[in-house]
C-alpha positions in Angstrom: -38.3 -33.5 -41.2 -40.5 -33.3 -38.3 -39.2 -35.5 -35.2 -41.7 -37.6 -33.2 -42.6 -34.6 -30.8 -43.7 -32.6 -33.9 -40.7 -30.4 -33.4 -37.8 -29.6 -36.1 -35.3 -31.8 -36.3 -32.0 -29.7 -36.0 -29.9 -31.0 -38.4 -25.9 -29.3 -38.0 -22.9 -29.7 -40.6 -25.2 -28.2 -43.2 -27.2 -31.5 -43.1 -24.4 -33.8 -43.5 -23.5 -36.2 -41.2 -20.0 -38.2 -40.7 -19.1 -41.5 -42.3 -20.7 -43.1 -39.2 -23.8 -41.3 -38.9 -23.2 -39.3 -36.4 -24.3 -35.9 -36.1 -22.6 -33.9 -33.6 -22.5 -29.7 -32.7 -19.1 -28.2 -34.5 -19.7 -25.2 -33.4 -16.7 -25.1 -31.1 -13.5 -27.7 -31.7 -13.8 -30.5 -29.2 -10.4 -30.2 -26.4 -7.2 -32.2 -26.9 -7.3 -33.7 -23.7 -8.2 -37.2 -24.0 -8.6 -37.7 -20.0 -10.6 -35.1 -17.0 -6.8 -34.9 -15.5 -5.3 -33.9 -18.5 -7.9 -30.9 -18.8 -7.2 -29.7 -15.6 -3.5 -29.9 -16.4 -4.5 -27.5 -20.2 -6.4 -25.2 -17.8 -3.2 -23.6 -15.7 -0.6 -22.0 -18.7 2.3 -22.8 -18.0 4.2 -19.2 -17.7 6.8 -18.2 -20.3 10.4 -18.5 -19.0 11.3 -14.9 -16.6 15.2 -15.2 -18.5 15.4 -13.5 -21.4 18.0 -13.9 -23.8 19.2 -11.4 -25.0 21.3 -12.5 -28.2 18.8 -12.6 -31.0 21.2 -15.7 -32.3 20.5 -17.9 -28.8 19.3 -21.5 -29.3 16.3 -23.0 -27.8 18.9 -26.0 -26.3 20.5 -22.7 -24.8 17.1 -20.6 -23.4 16.5 -24.0 -21.2 19.8 -24.1 -20.2 19.6 -20.9 -18.6 16.4 -21.6 -16.8 17.3 -24.4 -15.5 20.6 -23.5 -14.2 18.8 -20.7 -12.7 16.4 -22.7 -11.8 19.4 -25.1 -9.8 21.1 -21.7 -8.4 17.9 -21.2 -6.9 17.0 -24.3 -4.9 20.7 -24.6 -3.7 20.5 -21.1 -2.3 17.4 -22.1 -0.9 18.4 -25.3 0.4 21.7 -23.3 2.2 18.4 -21.4 3.8 17.4 -24.7 5.3 20.6 -26.3 6.1 21.0 -27.3 9.9 24.3 -26.4 11.5 25.2 -29.7 12.5 25.1 -31.3 8.9 27.5 -31.0 6.4 24.3 -30.8 3.6 21.0 -28.6 4.1 17.9 -30.6 2.8 17.0 -31.6 -0.7 14.7 -29.5 -2.4 12.4 -29.2 -5.4 9.7 -26.9 -6.3 6.3 -27.5 -6.5 3.5 -28.8 -4.7 4.0 -32.4 -3.4 -0.1 -32.6 -4.7 1.2 -32.6 -7.8 4.3 -34.8 -8.0 2.3 -36.7 -11.4 2.3 -33.1 -12.8 5.8 -32.2 -11.9 7.0 -36.0 -13.1 5.2 -34.7 -17.0 6.3 -31.5 -17.3 10.3 -33.0 -16.8 11.2 -31.2 -13.3 14.6 -30.6 -12.9 16.3 -32.9 -9.9 16.8 -31.8 -6.3 18.9 -29.9 -5.2 20.8 -29.8 -1.7 23.7 -27.5 -0.7 26.8 -28.8 0.8 27.7 -27.2 4.4 29.8 -26.8 7.0 29.5 -25.2 10.5 33.3 -25.4 11.7 32.1 -25.4 15.6 29.9 -27.8 15.6 30.0 -31.4 15.3 28.4 -33.1 12.1 25.9 -35.7 11.2 25.6 -37.7 8.7 22.3 -39.2 8.1 19.5 -38.3 9.5 15.9 -39.2 8.5 15.1 -35.3 6.9 18.0 -36.5 4.9 16.4 -39.1 3.2 13.4 -37.1 2.0 12.7 -34.0 -0.6 11.2 -30.9 0.7 9.3 -29.0 -1.4 9.8 -25.5 -2.1 6.6 -23.4 -3.3 8.3 -19.8 -4.6 6.8 -16.6 -4.6 4.0 -18.6 -5.5 1.0 -15.9 -6.3 -2.0 -14.9 -4.8 -4.0 -17.2 -6.4 -2.0 -19.9 -5.7 -1.4 -19.0 -2.1 -5.2 -18.7 -1.6 -6.3 -22.1 -3.0 -3.2 -23.1 -0.5 -5.0 -22.6 2.3 -8.9 -23.2 1.3 -7.2 -26.7 0.9 -4.8 -27.5 3.4 -5.2 -24.5 6.3 -8.5 -25.2 8.2 -10.4 -21.6 9.5 -9.7 -19.9 5.7 -12.8 -18.6 3.6 -12.7 -16.5 0.8 -15.3 -13.8 1.5 -17.7 -11.4 0.0 -15.2 -8.8 -1.1 -12.9 -12.1 -2.6 -10.3 -11.3 0.7 -9.0 -15.1 2.3 -9.9 -14.8 6.3 -8.1 -16.4 8.2 -6.7 -17.3 11.7 -3.2 -17.0 13.3 -4.1 -19.4 16.5 -4.4 -18.6 20.0 -2.2 -15.5 19.5 -3.9 -12.4 18.2 -1.1 -10.1 18.0 2.5 -9.4 18.6 4.2 -11.2 22.0 7.1 -8.2 23.0 8.0 -9.9 26.3 8.5 -13.0 24.2 11.2 -11.3 21.6 15.0 -11.6 22.2 18.1 -10.2 20.7 21.3 -11.7 20.8 23.6 -10.0 22.7 27.4 -10.4 21.3 30.0 -7.9 21.8 28.8 -5.5 19.0 25.3 -5.9 19.9 26.1 -5.2 23.9 28.5 -1.9 22.4 25.9 -1.0 19.1 21.9 -1.4 21.6 19.8 0.0 23.5 19.4 -2.3 26.6 18.4 -1.5 30.2 15.2 0.5 31.5 12.6 1.3 28.4 14.1 -0.8 26.3 12.5 -3.5 24.1 15.9 -5.8 23.9 15.4 -8.7 26.5 19.1 -10.7 25.7 19.6 -14.3 24.8 23.0 -15.9 24.1 24.3 -17.1 20.8 23.8 -20.5 21.6 20.3 -20.2 22.8 19.4 -18.6 19.4 21.3 -21.6 17.4 19.1 -24.2 19.6 16.2 -22.5 19.0 17.0 -22.1 15.1 17.8 -25.8 15.0 14.8 -26.6 16.2 12.4 -23.8 13.6 14.9 -25.6 10.7 14.6 -28.9 11.6 11.0 -28.6 11.8 10.6 -26.5 8.8 12.4 -29.6 7.2 10.2 -32.6 8.7 7.7 -30.9 6.6 5.8 -31.8 2.9 6.2 -28.3 1.3 7.4 -25.1 2.1 6.6 -21.3 1.4 9.9 -19.0 0.2 9.4 -15.6 -0.1 12.4 -13.3 -1.9 11.1 -10.0 -1.9 12.7 -6.1 -0.9 12.3 -3.7 2.3 12.8 -0.2 1.4 11.7 1.3 -2.1 15.0 3.8 -2.4 16.8 1.3 -4.9 20.7 2.3 -3.4 19.0 1.2 -0.3 16.9 -1.7 -0.5 17.4 -4.9 1.6 16.8 -8.4 0.0 14.6 -10.3 2.9 13.6 -14.4 2.4 10.8 -15.7 4.6 10.4 -19.2 4.7 7.4 -20.3 6.7 5.0 -23.6 6.5 1.7 -21.7 5.9 -0.3 -20.1 3.0 -0.8 -17.4 5.0 2.1 -16.5 6.4 3.4 -16.1 2.7 -0.1 -14.1 1.5 0.8 -11.5 3.9 4.9 -11.2 3.8 3.7 -10.8 -0.5 1.3 -8.2 0.9 3.7 -6.6 3.1 6.6 -6.3 1.2 8.4 -5.1 -2.4 7.0 -7.4 -4.9 10.2 -8.3 -7.4 9.5 -8.2 -10.9 10.9 -11.3 -12.7 14.5 -10.0 -13.5 14.4 -9.0 -9.7 13.9 -12.5 -9.2 16.2 -14.6 -11.0 19.6 -12.2 -10.0 18.1 -11.8 -6.0 21.2 -14.1 -5.1 21.9 -14.3 -1.2 19.2 -12.5 0.9 20.6 -10.0 3.3 18.4 -11.2 6.6 16.1 -14.6 6.3 13.1 -15.2 8.4 12.4 -18.8 9.9 8.8 -18.6 10.7 8.2 -22.4 12.3 5.5 -20.8 14.1 3.3 -23.8 14.4 5.9 -25.0 16.3 6.3 -24.2 20.4 10.1 -23.6 21.6 11.3 -25.4 24.7 10.5 -24.0 27.4 13.8 -25.4 29.5 16.3 -23.6 27.1 17.7 -20.9 28.6 15.8 -17.0 28.2 12.8 -18.9 27.8 9.6 -17.8 29.6 6.6 -19.3 27.5 6.5 -20.9 24.5 6.7 -18.8 22.5 9.4 -16.6 21.1 10.8 -14.5 18.7 14.4 -14.1 18.0 16.8 -11.9 16.4 20.9 -12.5 15.5 21.9 -9.4 13.9 25.0 -11.0 13.5 23.7 -13.8 11.6 20.9 -11.7 9.9 18.5 -14.0 11.1 15.3 -14.7 12.6 13.4 -17.3 14.7 10.1 -17.8 15.2 8.5 -20.5 17.5 4.9 -20.5 19.2 2.9 -18.1 17.3 1.1 -17.9 14.2 0.3 -14.2 14.7 1.8 -12.7 10.6 2.1 -9.2 12.5 5.9 -10.4 14.4 7.2 -11.1 11.0 6.4 -7.6 9.6 7.5 -5.4 12.5 10.3 -8.2 13.0 11.8 -6.8 9.8 11.2 -2.9 10.8 13.3 -3.4 13.9 16.0 -4.8 11.7 15.7 -1.7 9.7 16.1 0.1 12.6 19.1 -1.1 13.4 20.6 -1.3 9.7 19.7 2.2 8.1 21.4 4.4 10.6 24.2 2.3 9.8 24.3 3.9 6.3 22.7 7.3 8.0 19.9 6.8 7.0 17.1 7.4 9.4 14.2 5.0 10.1 10.8 6.0 11.4 7.5 4.8 12.5 5.9 7.2 10.4 3.1 8.0 7.2 4.5 10.3 5.0 2.5 11.7 2.3 3.3 14.5 -1.0 1.2 17.2 -2.1 0.6 18.3 -5.6 3.8 20.5 -5.7 6.3 17.9 -4.0 5.8 19.0 -0.8 5.9 15.9 1.9 5.3 15.5 5.3 5.7 13.2 8.0 3.1 12.1 10.4 4.4 10.4 13.6 1.2 9.7 16.6 0.7 6.0 18.3 -2.6 4.7 18.2 -6.3 6.5 18.5 -4.5 9.6 17.6 -5.6 10.1 13.8 -1.7 9.2 12.2 -4.1 7.0 9.5 -6.7 9.3 8.9 -4.8 12.3 8.1 -2.2 10.5 6.3 -4.7 9.2 3.9 -6.0 12.5 2.9 -7.4 12.4 -0.7 -5.9 15.7 -1.8 -2.5 14.7 -2.0 -0.3 11.3 -2.7 0.2 8.9 -0.4 4.1 7.4 0.0 3.5 5.1 2.8 1.2 4.8 6.2 3.5 3.4 8.7 7.2 2.7 7.4 10.2 4.8 6.2 13.2 5.8 5.4 14.9 9.0 5.1 18.3 9.6 3.4 20.0 11.8 1.2 18.1 11.0 -1.3 14.7 12.0 0.5 11.7 10.3 2.0 11.3 5.8 1.1 8.1 4.3 2.1 9.9 1.1 3.6 7.2 -1.9 2.8 5.6 -2.7 0.0 1.8 -2.9 1.4 -0.7 -1.3 4.3 -1.7 -3.9 7.2 -7.4 -5.7 2.1 -6.9 -9.2 0.2 -5.6 -11.0 3.7 -8.1 -10.2 6.6 -6.9 -11.6 10.2 -8.8 -13.0 12.7 -12.7 -11.0 11.4 -15.9 -13.3 11.9 -17.8 -12.7 8.6 -21.5 -14.3 8.2 -21.3 -18.0 7.1 -23.7 -17.7 4.3 -23.6 -14.9 2.7 -19.1 -14.9 3.8 -20.1 -10.9 4.4 -17.8 -9.4 7.2 -18.7 -7.9 10.5 -16.0 -5.8 11.5 -18.1 -5.1 14.6 -17.2 -8.2 16.0 -14.8 -8.8 18.6 -15.3 -12.7 19.2 -12.1 -13.7 18.2 -10.4 -10.9 19.4 -9.9 -6.8 19.2 -7.1 -6.6 16.9 -8.2 -7.9 14.0 -6.4 -7.0 10.8 -6.2 -6.8 7.0 -3.4 -6.6 4.8 -3.4 -5.6 1.3 -0.5 -4.4 -1.4 0.1 -0.6 -1.5 -1.3 -0.3 -5.1 -4.6 -0.5 -4.4 -4.9 2.4 -2.6 -5.8 5.0 -5.3 -3.9 7.5 -4.7 -0.9 5.8 -3.4 2.4 7.4 -5.4 4.2 4.0 -7.4 7.2 4.2 -6.8 6.6 5.0 -2.8 9.3 7.8 -2.4 9.2 11.6 -2.7 11.7 14.6 -1.4 13.1 15.8 1.2 10.1 16.8 4.1 8.7 20.3 4.6 6.9 19.2 7.5 7.5 17.1 10.4 3.9 16.7 11.9 4.3 15.1 15.9 0.4 14.0 16.6 -1.1 13.4 20.4 -4.8 12.5 21.0 -4.7 14.6 25.0 -7.4 13.0 27.4 -6.0 15.5 29.6 -7.3 18.8 27.4 -4.7 20.9 27.9 -2.3 20.6 24.8 -3.2 23.8 22.1 -4.6 22.1 18.8 -1.4 22.8 17.1 1.9 24.5 18.0 5.0 25.3 15.9 8.3 23.7 17.7 11.7 24.5 17.3 14.5 21.8 16.5 15.2 21.0 20.4 10.9 20.8 21.3 10.6 19.0 18.4 13.5 16.7 19.4 12.0 16.2 23.0 8.7 15.3 21.8 9.6 13.2 19.3 11.7 11.3 22.2 8.1 11.3 24.6 6.1 10.2 21.9 3.6 10.4 23.8 -0.8 10.3 24.1 -3.5 9.4 26.6 -5.2 6.6 27.0 -9.2 6.7 27.1 -12.2 4.4 28.3 -12.6 1.8 25.8 -9.1 1.7 23.8 -7.8 -0.2 26.8 -9.8 -2.8 29.0 -9.9 -1.5 33.3 -9.6 2.7 32.0 -12.1 5.3 33.1 -9.5 8.2 33.1 -6.9 9.0 31.0 -4.1 7.3 31.6 -0.7 8.9 30.0 1.2 6.9 27.9 4.4 7.1 26.1 6.8 5.5 23.3 10.1 6.8 22.8 10.5 8.0 19.2 6.4 6.9 18.4 7.6 3.0 17.8 9.9 1.8 21.4 8.8 -1.9 20.9 10.6 -1.3 17.2 13.7 0.6 18.0 17.2 -0.9 18.4 19.2 1.9 19.4 18.7 4.4 22.3 16.3 6.7 21.6 18.5 9.7 21.2 20.2 9.1 19.0 17.3 8.5 16.3 16.1 12.2 17.7 19.4 13.4 16.7 20.0 12.0 13.4 15.9 14.2 12.7 17.2 17.2 14.1 20.2 16.9 11.4 18.2 16.0 8.4 15.3 18.8 9.9 18.2 21.3 10.3 20.0 20.2 6.8 16.6 20.3 4.4 14.8 22.9 6.0 11.7 20.8 7.4 9.6 22.9 10.6 8.1 20.7 13.1 4.3 21.3 14.5 2.6 19.1 17.8 -0.9 18.3 16.9 -3.6 17.6 19.8 -6.3 15.4 18.1 -7.6 14.8 21.9 -9.9 16.8 23.8 -10.7 20.5 24.7 -12.6 22.1 27.5 -11.7 19.8 29.9 -10.4 16.5 30.4 -12.0 13.5 29.2 -15.8 13.1 29.7 -15.7 16.8 31.1 -14.8 18.7 27.7 -15.0 17.6 24.1 -12.7 16.5 21.3 -11.5 18.4 19.0 -13.9 18.0 15.9 -11.9 16.7 12.7 -13.0 19.3 10.7 -11.1 21.7 12.6 -7.8 19.3 12.6 -8.6 19.1 9.1 -8.1 22.7 8.3 -5.1 23.4 10.6 -3.2 20.1 9.0 -3.7 21.9 5.4 -2.9 25.2 7.3 0.8 23.6 7.9 0.5 22.4 4.0 -0.1 25.1 2.2 2.5 26.9 4.7 0.5 29.6 6.2 1.3 28.7 9.6 4.9 29.6 8.8 3.5 33.7 8.4 1.0 33.4 11.6 1.0 35.6 14.9 1.7 33.7 17.5 1.9 33.2 21.3 4.1 31.3 24.0 2.1 28.8 26.6 2.7 28.4 29.9 4.7 25.2 31.7 5.3 23.9 27.9 6.5 26.6 26.6 4.9 26.3 22.8 4.8 28.9 20.3 0.4 29.0 19.6 -0.8 30.5 16.6 -3.2 33.8 17.4 -5.8 33.0 14.1 -6.3 29.8 11.5 -8.3 30.5 8.6 -11.9 28.1 8.9 -11.0 27.4 12.9 -12.8 29.2 15.8 -9.8 31.5 17.8 -10.9 30.7 21.2 -10.3 26.8 21.0 -6.0 27.6 19.5 -5.3 28.6 23.6 -6.8 25.4 25.1 -7.4 27.9 28.9 -10.3 29.7 26.8 -12.3 26.6 26.6 -11.7 26.0 30.1 -14.5 27.3 32.9 -12.8 25.8 35.6 -9.4 28.2 34.7 -8.3 26.5 38.4 -8.9 23.1 37.3 -7.1 23.4 33.9 -4.1 24.6 35.6 -4.1 22.4 37.9 -4.4 19.5 34.6 -1.4 21.1 33.1 0.8 20.6 36.0 0.1 17.0 36.0 0.4 16.5 32.6 3.9 18.5 33.0 4.9 16.1 36.0 4.5 12.7 34.1 6.1 14.4 30.7 9.4 14.8 33.7 9.0 11.8 34.8 9.2 10.0 31.7 12.0 11.8 30.7 14.6 11.1 33.6 15.3 8.1 31.9 16.8 9.9 28.7 18.3 13.0 30.7 21.5 11.4 31.9 22.7 10.3 28.1 24.8 12.7 26.1 24.1 13.8 22.8 26.9 14.9 21.3 30.7 15.2 22.1 30.3 18.1 25.0 26.6 16.8 25.7 25.1 20.8 25.1 22.2 18.8 23.0 21.0 17.2 26.1 20.8 20.0 27.8 18.4 21.9 25.3 16.4 18.8 24.5 16.0 19.0 28.5 15.1 22.8 28.5 12.9 22.3 25.7 10.4 19.9 28.0 7.8 21.4 30.4 9.0 24.4 33.0 7.3 24.8 36.3 
């Protein structure tokens, strides 16, 4: 039969008609939804219960009861974390997005829970506005869910061409070390490093509790908060449970990437966290509060195992705050926490890489011929090496600029800040070792970008020299790394991470020496900087030469090489390395002006000595003999 336009009429259902005489295409069955809202709810498949019922005879009722009890316990724990210290109960918390209230009701969500709490030293307040409302908890959301939250509710959030989420951290695009405070109670006064050179700026307990109350009140005033329960340290015997409570999907996604992500079973048995972060960074601190010097305050209370963030949305404060906490907690377990990269060869040989910004730590530790254990933060225990984090600092892009139409990111654009960042799970690296653990290191490599051009490309260090250069943490800034620098400037950062350590640097150095001696590791000083003259005169040591040097360390070639000792610093330098011109191994050979070389060498040696004066009076060991050995390992002139 032809249609009026001359085309053949399309018949369906074998030419049969329904009783009502209407034909329809039945190639796929129609959806069961009656409304568009019902269709959208069907789009998201509900996750299966994550609590396994091991007994085969368990009924569906028992499974539902178990899930509901687990749900109630999780909420009670979160309510306890959010509890004010001046009220008898924590807030009423309920899981789920407040924008989906209808869905939650349709699914029969459990009733809200609050935690009964009383702080004996504080007056109690019976009723407040926050106690009359619900706080919706978005608990351990997946990256996809966090993308949705950010795109919907956080201005300045976009999906780039690579699929990464681009976002902004507000006015602060870097850490605020001058606004970081640590509670100086009786224990902290004895244990922590205070005074000249220390990153620890004191505050008292009362001021901390004032800021904590401000942060908790702010978080409880919101319709919803994000809660992440995660782990630090891949060593299962020594991992730390952390809870991060924040107001932004950006912060929750960042910490999802940076911390170790628990399995469903681990999450259900998570219990009480070992450490809690209250990130109320969108809300300022009270400038009239004691110890406050700006509207930003990042406060750590080691006794309470808590951290409070006010007045800064920069996500790195959470990551580095937890790193500082690990620098306190791990040494108490006789575990050395380190600001280093770590990789492992095919034969199981592990190397540590220490170095400040611009030294090549990331470039040299991410070697495609070796497995990456981690790029930045590690623990060295009796079990070997373990990564502290679960990611690298790219599915989250912070403060980057991108094309408005194509969403292509321009990584060279510094319009927002030079300090652009990316955060992604470590599993995204093809040669990452999962789990991120390894045996004891064979080599400890200290990297320095010497812009004065007087340190050799590689030196073998004895134990005392390793401790000296580890405590010094030297590199040099050159034009381009910081504004206003026209000639090389030496910079020293104790343990290659002074901003994050909690104890005196010599304590970490003594632990490093002890472990190196116990497990037979060798120390090396590698200069990735200049040769043949200082910056502006000489040339930077070629990266292929540095890679050959690192390869020779990994292979053991340098353990059997011939060595000679340099002047002033007394460094042992090899006379020959396969693939590296022998003349560059002794820096004096590359300088045409020998007098200028010696003058520059003495200048740098003086800077080392001046920097080390603050550590010279600190006695290591019962008789202080180790201190004398370390001092003798420095430059001698």
